[in-house]
N, C-alpha and C positions, 0 to 999 in steps of 0.2 A: 772644606764644603760641605754643608750640609745635607745630610739624607734628601731632603724634598727636593734641593739643587740639581741633585744625581737626575731623575728623572721626572723631571715637570711632568704634566698632564699634557702638554703641548706636543711633547715627544711619541706619544701614542693614541689608539682609539680613544673616542669619548667613553669606553666602557673601561678604562683603567682602571686599577685599583685607587679604593677608596683611600686617601695618604693616611690614617692612623694602621688599616691593613699590610698597605705597604710599608710601612714602618718595620711592623713585625718580617715581614718576608724578607725585607732589604738585612735587618739585625739577623736572621737566622742565615742568611745567605754568607753574613761578614763571616758570621763564626764557624761557619760549616768550609765554605768555600775560601776564606781568603785566610780567617786567623788560624785557621788547626793546622796546617804542614807549616805554619811560622812559629808555632812555639818553641823555643829551645831549651826552656828550665822542664828537670824530669830528676824523676826519684828512682834511687835502685828498688827492685829489680826492673823495671819496665822502661824505657826510653822514649818510649811512643803514646804510651798509656793516654796522658791527655792529651797527646795531638789528636786522638783515635775520638774519645770519651767530648771534647771542642766539637767535631764533625758530627757525634751525634745529637747533640744540643743544637746545633746548628740547625740540623733535618727536622728536628722537635720543632722548630720556631716555626722554619718554614713553610710546615704542611700546614701550625697552626693558623700562619697568616691567610696562606692561599684559599682555607678550606673555608677560614671565619669573611674571607673578603670575598666571597661570590665569585670568586674565579674558575673553582671548577665543576663539574661534572659528576652527577650521584651514580653509584655503582661500579663494581667489579668491570673488569675486562682481562678477558684471559689473551695472552701471548707468549710464544714458548720458551720465553725468559723469565717470567713471573711462576709458570708451571716447573722448570726447571729448579728457579728459586723454592717453590714449597716442596717438589721430590728431594732436593738435599734437605731442606730442616726436617722434614720426617727421617732420613736417613742421620744426620745429627741425633736427633729425639731417642732414636732406638738405639744407638750405640754403647748407652752403658748396658744395656738389655743385652748388646749382640757381642761384642766384645771386652766386656768392662771397663769402657773410657769413663775417667772421671766426670760426677755432675758439674765440677767448675769448668772443661773444658766444651762439654755438649751444651752448655749452657749460654757460653762465648759464641761458639758457632748458631747456634740460633738466635739471638739477639743481630749481629750481623747479616744472616741472611735475612729475616724478617724487617731489619732495617733496611735492606736493601729492595725490597718487595714495595715494602713503603712508597720508597724513592720511585721504584718502576710506576707503580700505581698513580703515585701525584702528579708524576711528569705528565702521562699518560689523560689523566683526566682534565689539565688543562684547556679551558675551554679556546676554539681557535685562533679567535680574535682578539686573545690577549696570550697566546704562547709567544709570540715574537718581544712581546715587554717581558715574561717571565724570565725567556734567554737571552735578553740584553742583560736586564739585572746580575743574571747568572753569569756574564761573561765579562762585566764589571767586577765582579770578585774575585775572579778568574786570572785579571791581567791585574787588579790589585795586589794578586800571592805574587805576581807573575814579577813585577818591581819591586815591590819588596824585597822579593828571593835575589835579586838581581842585586841590592845594595850588599845582603850577607854572602853574597857569591864573591863579592869585591873584597869585601873584607876578607875571606878566609883567605883568598888567594895573594892579595898584594900588601896588606896590612893585617896579617894573623893576629898579632900581638893585642889589637882592638875586640879580640873577640873574647867572650868573657864568660861563654860557657852556659849564661841566663838567658842573655836576649840573642847572643849572637853564639851558636854552638862552635866549638873548635873543630876542626879537620884534622882529622888523625892519617890521612893519607896526602902526603907528599905532592906538592903540585898538582891536586885537586881540590875543588870547592866540590862540597856536601849537601849545604841546604843547612836548616835548621831540623831536617828529619833526619838528619847525618847519613846520608847514603844517596852516593851521587848520582843511581842510578833515577831515585824520587826524584831528586831535584831536576834531572833532565824529564821526566815528564811534565812535572808540573809544569815546566817552561814551553814545554812541547803544546800543552793544552793552554797557554797563554798567549801563544801563535794562535792558535784557531780562535782563541776568544778575538783577539783583537783584528784577524781579518771580518768577525761578524760586527764589530762595532764600526768598523770603515766600511763595508758593504751594508748595513743597516740603519747608516747617516747618524748615525751620533756621536763619532768623534766628528764629521764634518759641524754638524749640528754646536757642540761643544765649543770649537775651534775656532768657529767663525768663518767656515766655506770648505768646499773641497779639496782645493791643493794645500790647505793647513792638515787638514783631513789623511791626506795620502802623507804628506810629509811624515807626523806622527806616527802613521799603519807604516813606515819605513823605519823608522826610529825604534819603535816598540820591538821592531822583530829580527834588525840588527843588534837588540842588547841582547834578546832571547836567545838568539842562533851563540851569541860570544859567549854567556853563561853556559850554555850547553857545551864548550869547549871547554871552560874551566871543568865541567864537572868529569870530561871524559869519559865519558858514558858512551861506548859505540850502541847502545840503542836509541840514544838520543840522536846522535849523528844519523841512523837511517831515518830517524824522524824527520831532520831537516829535509833528507830527501820526500820526503814523503809530501811535505808541505808544495817543494817544487812542482813534483807530479800533479798534486792536487787542481795548482794553477795553469799548469800545460793542458789539463782533460775538461776542465769545467768551463764551459764556453758560457754559461749564464750568469760568472760573475763579472763584476765590470772590470772594462778592461784595467784599471788603475789596481785593482787588489789581485787581478791575475799578474801584472809586472811585477810587482811588490811579493808576490809568494817566488815568482820563477828565482826572483832576486835573491833569495837565501840563499843558493848555493855561492852566489859572490860573496856573500855578507859570510860565508863560513870560509871561501877562500880569504878572506881580507882579515876575519879575525883570526885564521890560524898564520900567517904572515905577521901581524902586530904582536902575536904572543911567542911568535919564534925571534924574533928583533929584542922584544922584551927579556926574555932568559939570556939571548946570546950577552945581554950588554948587565943585566943583574946575575946572571949564573942562577939564576931560580930556575927551580923544575917544571918543564913540563907533562905535564901528566899525560895527553892526550896523544902527544907524539911518544912517548916511551911505550904507552899501551899496543899503540896500532903497529909500532915497530919491533917490539918482544913478542907480542902473544896476538899479531893479526885481526883476523876480523871473529877468531872463535875464544872462548876460556876454556882451558883445559879442565877447569875443575868441575865445569860445568857441563860441558862433555861427558866428564866422567859419572857425573851423581843421574843422567840421564840415562847413557848407558846401564848402571846400577838399577834406576827404578826399572826399566824394561826387563831386566834379569828377574826384580821382585815380580813383576807381574805377570811373568813367564812361571814362576813357583805357583802361586795364586792365582790363576788367571779369573776364578768365577768371584771367589770374595773379597780380593785384593789383600792391605795389609787392615782393613777396617779406617771408618772414617777416624780422623786425625792422629791415627798411628803411623803414618810414614815411618818418620822419624824413628819411632820404635823400633819397628819392623827392619827398617833398611840397617840399622845399628849391631842388630843382634843375628843379624844372617851374612856369614859369610863373604865378605867382596874384598879380596887381595889386591885390588886394581883400587880399589874407595879412594876418592878424595879424603885428603889430610883433616879439612873443614870437617864441623858437624852440622850438616845439612839439614835443616828440617822440612825443607819443601825442596821439591823436582825441577824448579825453576821453568816449570810449563803446565801455562794451565788443564791441557787436557789431559797431558800425563798425569798432574797430580789428581784431578779424577778419577781416572780409568785404575790406576794403582791403590789408590784408598777403595774405593766401591766396589772395584770389581770389573770384569766386562759388560756384563748385562744388565749392571744400575750405570753404571758410568757409560757406557755407549749412548743408553734412553737420555740418562742428563744431557751430553752433547749433543742427540741429535734434539733436543726439545731446546739447548742454547741456538744451535746456526738454524732452524726455523725462523725462532723471533728474530735472529739479529740481519736474517735475510730478507725477512718483511721490514726489519725498521730502514734496512741499506737500499733495497729497492724503492723504500718510501722515499728516502733520499733522492736516489737517481729520479727520479720525475718528479719530484717535489720545488721546494722553495730554497732557498739558498739559506733559510734559516735551519732548516729541515738536514739540510747537509754539512753545514756547520756543526748542530750538534752528532750527526751520524762521524764525522771527523774524531771529536772529540772520544766516542767509542774508539774510534779505530786505534786514536793514538796509543789509548791503553791498552787495547787488545794487542798491539804491538809490542808494548813491553810485557805484556803476559806469557809472551812467548819463551821470554828471554831471564825473567824474573816471578815473583808473587806480589805485585802494587796491590792487588785485589782482595789480600787478606788483609790489608788497613782498611780502616773507616775512611780516612781520609780519602782516599782513591776511589771505594767500592761504592758512596753511596753517590759523589757527585757525578761518575759515571752510571749508576743505575739510575738518576735522575737526568740524564742527557739522553741515555735510552727511551725513557720517558717520554721526552719532549720529541724526540724522530717519530712519535707516533701519536701526536695530542691530535685532536679532534680528526682522527685519519679513520676513526671506524663509523663515522656517524655522518649524516649529512648535517651541517649546522647552518642556519642562516649567518650572513653575515654579521647580524646586530644581538646573537644569539648570547643569553648571559650565565654564567654559571650560578649554582645553588649555593647558597649556605647551609654549609655541612657540620654545625655544632661536636656533633661526635668523633668527626675526624680530625677536628679544632683540637676536640679534650688531648686523644690518644696523643698528636704532636705536643702537647703541652706536659703532662704525660712523662714522654719521652724526655724530654727536655728537663724535670724536675728530678728524672730518675740520675741524673749524672753527679751532683751532688753527694748523694748515696753512695754510687759508687766509689767515689775519692774516699769516702769518712771509711770503707769497710777496704778501701786496697791500703789506708794509712795502716794497718793491724800490719799487711805486710812489709810497707818502707821500716814501720819500727824492728822489724828481726835485726835488718840489716844496715841500720843507720837509726840504732834508737836515743831517743829524744833525754833529755837531763830530767834523771828522777826516772828514767824505767824502772818495769820490772824484769825478772831474770830472764835469761835465754828463753828457760824452757816455758816459763809462764810465755812468753810471748809467742814463742812455736806453737802454745797449747790455743794462743787466741787466733792466730792467723789460718789456724788447720778447722775453724768453724767460719773461715769465709767460706760463702758460696759462689765467690766467681775466680779468688784467687790462693785458694788452698794449697795447691799443688806448688805453688811456691816458697808455703811455708813448711811444707813436705822434704822440699830439696833443703832446707837448711836443717831438718831433723835427720834425714838421711846421711848428709854428711858432717852432723857435730856430733853425734849420737856414738857412742860405743859401737863396733860392729857386733851385729847380735838381732833379736828376732824385730824389737820397735823398730830398729832401724832400715833393716831389711823390708817389713811393710811401708814404711814412709819412700823406700828408692820405688819401689815396684809402683807408686802411684805417682808418684812425680817421673817416671820413665815414661808414662805416655806426654809429656811437655815437651822435653829436651833433655837429651842426655848429652853430657860432656865428659870430658876428663874425670874431675873429682870425682862424678857419681858415679862413672864406673870402677874407681876402683875401692869404694866405698861402698860401693853394690856387690861386688866379688867380695870384699872382705867379708861383709855380713852374710853372703850364703856360706863362704867357708865356716862361720861361729856358729851356724845351724847345722852341720851337718853334710848342706848339699857342696860338698868339694867339688865335684865334677863338673859342675852349673859355675863357679865362682871360675873354673880353670878354663871354660868356654867364654866368659867372659872376659877372660886376661887377654886369650886368642884376638878374639875383637878389638882390645884394648890396642894390642901391638900392631895392629893393621892402620891403627889413626896415626903414628908415629908421632905422638905428639910426646916435647919438652917434658910437658907438666907429670909423666910418668915415668920417665925416665930411672929417674934415681931408684924408685922401687922395684924398676922391672933392672935395673943393673944388679939387684940384691942376687941376682939368680949366678952373675958370671964369680959374682965375688965367692957364693957360696960353692962352686965347679972349681975355683982355682983353690981353696980351703981342701979339695977333697972331703966335705963332710956327706956323709951319709944319709942323713935326713936331710932334707929340701922343701925350701918354704911351698906353699901350693902354687906360687904361680909361674913356678918354675918347669910345672909338670903339664904335659898337654895334658886334653880331655877326654875321654872311652870314648866319645861319639858326639856328634853335632846334634844339636836342638832347635826346636823350630822354635822360631821367638814366640809363639802363642804357649808355651811351656816355661817359659821365660817371665809370663806375665803376674 
């Protein structure tokens, strides 16, 4: 199907976008919404960088197409979400000065936050008489991502030998589909978005027009919803299961949806039950694992490790209520603080959006940020209640990812953050000014240029990232490891991955210690903790080294057992001199003393 055939002018008002501008907009949506979550190819050390960069490229082209195609009104528009994004940007910009956050982490956060701000403001600026058209194109892209993810899910679950790791990711979880994002919760959230998008395509009449009648459109809606709900079961995501219940509730309470659409939404619970029965029968016959069944029966509704990390995060907030850990330093502060009951995995987020902001920003700034977010979201959802079905569908996209954000951190990934920000903007499109029905937008060349700059920056980021790739997977004829590490440390965005290599491969000492302290702001694991402790001991900070060993013991990781078991061997021999890791520290250290 050609791009022009996907959205002909007859489907939309006479003020529809010009075809060549519409092409640019569609290309941006194809890249940023459909393709971004479907890229399986990756290069060590990041599994999702190419997905996130594709989301940014798509956003840039989308903004350029809308701005040059007279689809946007001019001017900045205040709302709580935009103001909260600006506040968080200021905090991220200040982080290198307030608590020594590496600039690469600060710049990455700033890019994500400003990207979200650009998406919100672009969505808000869409002229009222083109909002439904833009939402329709957005939803077509989401349904496309959902249908392709269904194919990926079926391969991962039923034909795993066909998953090559390049076009279809291999699932590392028995009996579960993980999508090409390699995370079952991410797959479930994408499928929930696809469900909401399908509802708008049916409610707005796009499916009926494309398939030649309302009946065919309704049948298509049921088929799409069943496929998406079934694959949520394949993911075994409990958040996704709650999302299915939200769909049914939406159908029950939204009286302004067409009856056929409300019936389809209500049927999602029946679809879920049918899918569960089919999978039970299949697994009984094939002896294949059924991940959803085992997770619900073994863990119930909650995850013990996530409950533990939330408790730890609250404990950390109680220790540092005013300043928090500092922007981007939750993992560092949590790892360096005694928590005997900590989960054994290395968590870099609290798995709750509100708690994450509070524990990193402290109560004063964190509560201000949450208040601004709450005001902005309240305004958007209030407009959805009073407004059209299009507004409510856009609001449901935000609500679905908001649900996920209570148990995970999807908004730290550009392929969720940027579409969610755009959906929120579309909730408010045309709502803050009185626009005549025939109003058209203005051509905004500077905004179009900004969008093109965002898209053009993506290849430059890839080139920069390859310096890090060459450290971990050197090409033929590569320079020495030391030279590759030095080149990686000059990267403005990815230097910390090079620091990790230096901290863990260099002999214990001052050079490795400096690298450990830098990369420790990013993510600490067993290998880094061991190397860090050895370097502290080598430079004479032995008591701090012993403190780090105490924290290492709390994770009970098999990778550290051999090193820590040396203590038992020394004790059996009755040696007077013990390795440093066998002694307790003299005192507790604040995480700030270890930066």
